[in-house]
N, C-alpha and C positions, 0 to 999 in steps of 0.2 A: 165379423166387423169389416165394413168397407174400407178399401184402401184410401189413403190420403188423396190420391189422384186416380180416379177410375178411368178417365178419358186420356187418350193419347194426343199430345200436341204435335201437330205437323210442323209448326214453326213457332219461334219465340213470340212473334207478333200476335199469335192466337190468344195470348194471355189478355190482351186488351179487348174489351167488349164494346159494343156500340153505345152502351150507356155511360161509358167512362168519359171523363172530361178530356177535351182536346188540349194540346199544349198551350194554345193561345188563350183558352178559357181559364187556365190555372192562374194566369197573371192577375185576373180580376177578383179572385177569391182569397188571395193571400192576406188582404187586410182583415179578413175574418178569422185568420188562423192565429191561435194564441199558444205560446209555448207551454208545455206541460212540465211542471216541476217534479223531478223524481226525488224520492227520499234517498239520502245517502246511505249506503250499506253500513252496517255496524262495523266499528273500527276493528273488532276482533277478526273480521273476515278479510281484512286487508293484509296482504303479505308484504313484508319489507323487501326492498330492492337490494339484493346483495352487491350489485355493481352500479352505484349511482353514476350519473353522467359526469364526465371529467370536469365540466365547469362548475359542479357543485362541491368539488373537493378543494379545501384550503391547504395549500402546501405549507410545510413548516410546522405542522401540528402533530405529525406522526412520530412513532417510535422506530428507531433504526438499530439493528444489531449488526455489528461489524466483526467479521472473522478474517484473520490474516494468517497465511502460511508463509514459511520461507525465511529469507535472510533479513539482516538489519535494514537494508535498503527498502525492502518491502514493508517492514514494520514502520519505518519512517513515513512511507507513503500512506499507510493506514492511519497514522496519527494525524497527518495533514487533512485527510478526508474527513475524519471524525471532527476535527476542529472547525472546519468550514461549515459542516452540517449543523453542529451545535450552535455556532455563532448565528446561523440563519434562523434558528428556532426549533430545529428537530431535537428530539430527546434521544440521546445515545444510551442504549440499555444493554445490560449484561445478560438479560433474560431473552433468549431467542424466541420463546413461545409467545411472549407478549408483544413482540415487535411486529410492525406493519410491513416492514421491508428489511430484507437481508442484503447486506453489502459484503460480497465474498471476494477477498483479495488473494489471488492464487499464486502458486509457485510452480514453475515448469522444470525444475532441475531433475526430479526423479519421478518415476511412475507412481509410487505410493502417494506422493503429495497431490498429484493430479487426480488420483482415484478418490481421495478424501474430498477434493473440490467438487468432483462430479457427483458424489453421493450427497453432498450438502445441497447442491442444486436440486436434485431429485426430492430430497426431504422438504425443501422450501416449497416446491411445487405441490407436493402432497398436502402440505399445510396451508395451501392457498396464500402464500406470502408473495408480495412483490419482490423481484430480484434484480439487483444490479451487480454485474461482474466486473472485476478489476484484476490487475496484476499481469503476470507474464503469460499465462495460458491463453486467455482470449486475445491478447495482443499478438502473440506468435501465430495462433491458428484460429482466427475468428469465425471461420466457416465450418467448424466441426458441427456434426449433426446435433449434439446435445446442447449446443449454444444457440440454436436457431430460435428466433423470436424473442431473445432476451436482450436487455440493455447492457451495453459494454462501454466502459470508460478506459481509455488507453493509459499506459504508464506515464506518458508525457502530458496528459490532459487532466491530471487530478485536481487542478485548480478550477475545473468546471463541474465538479461532482454535484454541486447544488442543482445545476440545471438538469443533469441527467436523472437525478433522484426525483426532482419535481415532475418531470415529464413521465417518468416510469409510474409514479403514484397516480397520475392522471390516466394511466392505461396505455401510454404510448411506448413503443420500442425504439430506443435511442442507441446509436453506435458512434462513438467518437474516438478515432484511433490515429489521428494525425500527429505529425511531428511539429515541435516548436522551432521556429527559425527566425533569425534576424538578418535581413538582407541576404537571404539565401543560405546563411550559415546555421547549422543545427545547434540548438542550445541544450544546456544540461537538463532542462525540464521545467517544471513549474517554479514559480517564484519561491524563494526561501523565506520570505516574510509573511507567508500565509498563516492564518490561525491554525493551531493544532492542539490536540489533547494528548499529552505525553502519557504513555502507559505507566511510566514511573516518573513522577514530577521532579525527581532528582537527576534524571539522566536525559540528556538531549542527544538525539541521533541526527547527524548531519551527513547527507550524501554530497560528497565533494565533486563527483562526476557520475555520469551514467554511461553504460556501454563499455567497450574495451577495444583494444587494437588486435586482439588475437582472432583466430578462426578455428578453435578446437573442434575436432570432428565429432565429439560426443555432446557438445553443448547446445542446448535449446534456448538458453537465456539470451544468447547473441541474437536470435531471431526476434526477440521481444525488445531488448534494450538497445540493440544496434551498435554502431561505431562509437568511439570515444567522443564525449562532449562534456567539457569541464565548466564548472561555475567560476566566475572571476574571484580572485583572492579577497577583494574588498567586500563582496557579498557574503562570503563565508565567515570572515572576521566579524562583520556586523551581526550575522546570525548568532555566532558564539557569544558575543557581548550581550546581545538581547537575552539569551538564555541565562547567562549568569545573573542578569538583573531580575530574572524571574525565579531565582532560588536554586537553579541547577548547580550541581557540584561535580558532575562527571559528564564528559563529552565523548561520544563515539563517532569517529570518522568512518564512513562506509562508502562502498561503491562496488562495482563488479571487479575492479582492479585499482586500488588506491595508488599503486606504484606508477601507473601510467598517467596520473593526474598532470594536467597542464601542457601536455605535448601538443595539444591542438590549439592552445592559446598563447604559446610562447613562454611558458614558465615550467616549474617542476614541483614535485612534492616537498623537498626540503625547504624551498622558499616559502611555500604555504605554511608549513609546520612552524618555522621560526616566527612568522607573523602571528600565528595562533598562540604560541607560547607566551608572547608578550601580553596577550589579552586574558590569560588564565589567572584568576586571583589565587592568592596563597591558600593552600588546603584543597583546592579543586584539582582534578586530574583529567588527562587526555588519553584516550585509548585509540590506537591506530588499527584500522581494519586490514583486510586481506590484501596482499600484494604478490604478484607472480615474480619468480626469480629474474627474468630478463631485465626488468626495469629497475629493480632495486640494486642490481649489480653496479649500475652507473653511479650510484649515490651512497656507497657503503660508508665512506668516511663521515659524511654529513649525517647520515642516518644514525650512526653509532653515537655521535655527539648529542643528537636530539633524544635518543632513547635513554641516555644517561641523565637527562634533565630531571630534576626532582618533581616536576609537575607533569611528567609524561610516564606512563607505565612502560617498564622494560619488557615489552611483549610484542611479538610480531607473528602473524599468521601467514605462512608461506607454503602453499600447496605444492607437493612434489608429484603426487598422483601415481607415480611408478618409479622404481629404481632401475628400470631397464631402458637403455637408450633407444632400442628398437621400438618398444611400446610408446615411448615419448614421441618418437618420430611419427608413428601411426596416429597418435593423438594430435599432432601438429602443435606441440607445446612450445616450440621455439627455444628450447634449452636442453642441456644434457644433465645427467646426474652430477657431473663434476661441478657445474655451475651452482646447483643447489647446495652442494657440500661447501663450496667456497663461501657462499653467503652465510650459511649457518656457522661455519668455523670462525669466520671473521667476527661476526657479531658476538659469539660466545667469548671470544678473546677480548674484545673491546668493551663489551657491556656485561660485566660479571653478573651471573645469576639470571640472565635474560631467559624468558619463557618463549620457546619456539613451538608453535602449533602447526600441524600440517594435515593434509588430506591424502588419502590413498584410495584408488579405485581397484577393486578386485575383479578379475575376470574380464578385462577389456578384450575385445575381439583380437585374436591372434596371440594373446599372452600365453606363453609356454610355461611349463613347470620351472624351467631354468630362470625365466623372467621373474616369476613370482618369488623364487628363492632369493633373488637379488633384493627384492623389496623387503623380505623378511630380515635379511642381513642389515639393511639400512636402519630398520626400526630397532634391531638388537644393538646396533652401534650407538645410536643417539638417544634411545629410550625417551622418546618424546612424551612429556607429561600430558599433552593434549593431542589426541589423534582421532581424526574423523574418518572412520572406515565405511566405505560405500561399495556395496555390490553393484556391478555395472548393470544399468538398465538402458536398453536401446530406445532413444527418444525419436518419435516419428519425424521424418524430414531431415534428420542429421546424417552425415556420411557414415558414421559408425554403425548406424542401424542397418546399412546395406553390406557391412563387412561380414566375414565368416565368424559366427558367434561361438563363444566357448560354451560347452554344455552347462545347463542350469545347475546340475549337481556339482560340477567342478567349481563353478563360481561360488556356490553356497559353501563348499568345503574350504575354499581358500579364504573366504570371509571369516569363517569360524576359526581357522588356524591363526590368522592374523589377530583376531580378537583375543584368542587365548594367550598369544605372545604379549600383547599389550597389557593384559591383566596379570601377567606373571611378575611384574615389578611394581614397586610402590615408590613414586618419585619424591614423596615428602617425608619419609621416615626419618631422614637425617636432620630434619628441621624441628623435631620435637625438642623443647627446651629453649628455643630461640625467643627473643623479644622482638616483636615486629610492629611496625606502624601500619594501620589499616584504615581504609575509608569504608564506612558502613552505608550501603545504599539500597538494599533489597531485603525481602523476607524469603526464607527458604520455602521449597515446595511443600514440605510437610508442616509448615507454619510453626515449627518448634524453635527456630533460630532466626537471627538476622544474618544476612550474608554481607561480608566485607571482602575487600581485596587488598593485598599487600602491594608494595611497589612493583612486583613482577606479575601482577594480575593473577595471582594464585588465590583460590577461594578459601576464605577463613570464616568459619561459623562462630558467631559470638552470642552471648545471652540475649534473649529477646527483651531488651530494656528500651522503652520508647525514647529515653534520653540519649541513646546512642545513635539513633537514626539520623543520617546526614552528617555525622561527626567523624573527624579524624582522631583515632584513639590508639593507644599502645596496648598490646596484648601479649601475654605469655602463651606460647604454643604448648599444649599439653597432650594433644592427640593428633594422629594423622591417618587419613584413609586414602583410598585410591585417587579420589577427585577433590579432596578437601583437607583442610586442617581445622582444628578447634582451638580457639583462643579465649583466655580469660583476661578481661581488662585489668590493667595494672592500677591499683588503687591510688597511688601517689602521682600518677602521670597526668599531664595536662590533657583535657579533652578539648579539641579544637573544632569550632564550627566552620565547616567548609563553605557553606553558602554565604554569600554577602548580603542576602536578604531572605525574608521568609519565603519558603517554597510555595508554589501554588498548591491548592487542594487537589486531591485526586479527582480527575474528571473535569477540572476547571480549564477553560479555554485560554491558551496562551497566544501571544503575538497578535492581538486584535489591533489592526490599523484603524485610523480614523475613518478611512473609506468604508471598511467593513462595519464599524460601529454605526455609522450614519445609515447604511443600508439596512442593518438589522433593526435599528430603533424606529425607522420610518416604514418598515414593512415592505420595502422595495426589494426586488430580486437582484441581489448582487451577482454580477457576472464578470469574470475575467475577460480581458480583451481576447476575442476569438481569433485563433490562428487559422481556422477553417470553418466553413459553415456546417452546422449539425443538421442532419436530416432526421426527422422523426417519422416513423411509420405508424400511422394511426390505423385503427381497426375500422373497416376491414382491409382497404387496399389503397388509400390515398396517401400522398406524400405532402408534407408541408415543411417550410423552414421553421426551425425551432424558435428563433428570435423574431416573433411577430412584433409590430410596432407597440402594441399594448403590453407586451411581455418584457420589453426592454425597460431599463431603469428610467423612471420618469415618463415612460411612454404614454400612460393613461392621461396624465396632465397635459402632455403635448397634444394628444389627439383631441382632448376637450377644448384646449385653447384654439387650435386651428378651426374646429367646428364653430365656436362662438364668433371668431373673426369672420368666417365666411357668412354666417348668419347676419352679422352687423352690416357687411357690405351689401347683401341682398336687400335688407331693410332700407338702407340709405338709397340704393338704386331705385327701389319701388316708390318711395315717397318723393324722391327727386323727380321722377318721371311724372308723378301726379301734379306737382307744382308747375312743371313746365307746361302741361296741358291746360292748367287754369290760367 
């Protein structure tokens, strides 16, 4: 069989023969050319486009799965992001498989938490999910290899989560990591009146400040949250009052260090707490978050009075980390063991029955056997009912990571020894037979009980009776375990409804302002006032500003109005010129 081309072409021009039309001849035959209609291929042969162009995607119609690791502050941030997305029209789902986008809100305190975060990113990518990253890990180290090409929203920019999610769904990579400032002064973070979806409709988590005044050598959170920045008292009180109007009966105050609150704005923690106590309705309760020893030392008298208030839990979380002064010095904790003991002893005397929770790090660099034995003695002396034991993990970029490390086997053994000591005593055995007043707010992990807390924030399991949820009831304690007590409601006792109004349904958006309602109802893209320009990296390599005129609120109408006005001017000019000529 002859080849398709038997002759060899010396030049591309050899393809044109003498009989072919010359270029100028082609112009005269075009009128005789008719288009040929091709039959459309069968629909079954058309393959769907897995990645439609970004302008064909309607934001606000997708399902989003949110996963949060870490502290109460991080959980509060997650609730705010969920609320804004739901208010804009996105569906928040508990099913990660059906979600179009995963919002992963990370914690950088320990290596295992970051490992879970990294593994979730990998799983999302394998499932071809869109991904937005939040929390302390990407804020502290946004240039890590496994974060490349992914959208990131910073811890102080959570009020712009709708923008970041919208652009990510369109296929853009967005990074927004700036700080919020007012006249050059750093603010506490996003507004407190943003919409949110509470994980528990009965519990409101309020972050009173962000960052801290310390520079602990092991801490990575400082790299993400920065220096202390407190919210004004009036904003915090307004948020608390709004929460009570939405059926909340328990408020948690949280931050990286609640004891340092107000030092940057000319006030202090007791002043805030007294204002909040005035706003708490009867039957509702306030729980204070973690405070470091140096700052609470200055306010011991006032703090004792506040913790004795009937609407404030007699509970305080004071991390000691180590009972060795030399280790505390290496940690740069800015207190000694005597300071910690002074705080605990004073509060135990002035607030009878108070619960003191604390944290301990096992195997910090340079910790000797003698140092660790001092810590064991401290736990033996105070028998803390709530003790958070952490094996030391060197976090990248921290001074402690460069110190001489304790062998892994030694760290593991010390952690085991301290855990055995903690489990050797039962802090609640002596309370069996007591009659206690408890507030019921949660369901137990095994779903067999409801969880309540007595005035000392000790956990009491009660029968799973729907009539008890959100109620203040009296119970008889009939059993005690290591971490809980069990109580039976007293039949002749009054059941008090703690909430002043019906709580929101689970998953319902709270705190919708008129601004947000208007934006959601009209389909416009609600955006907080930007503190810095977002840059969106589009594929493959071009950069564009995120807030283009037609993406801004009302931008489409403005653009149309301007275009019509220009057209009217041109028409008037044209006809005016014609009249002049006539």
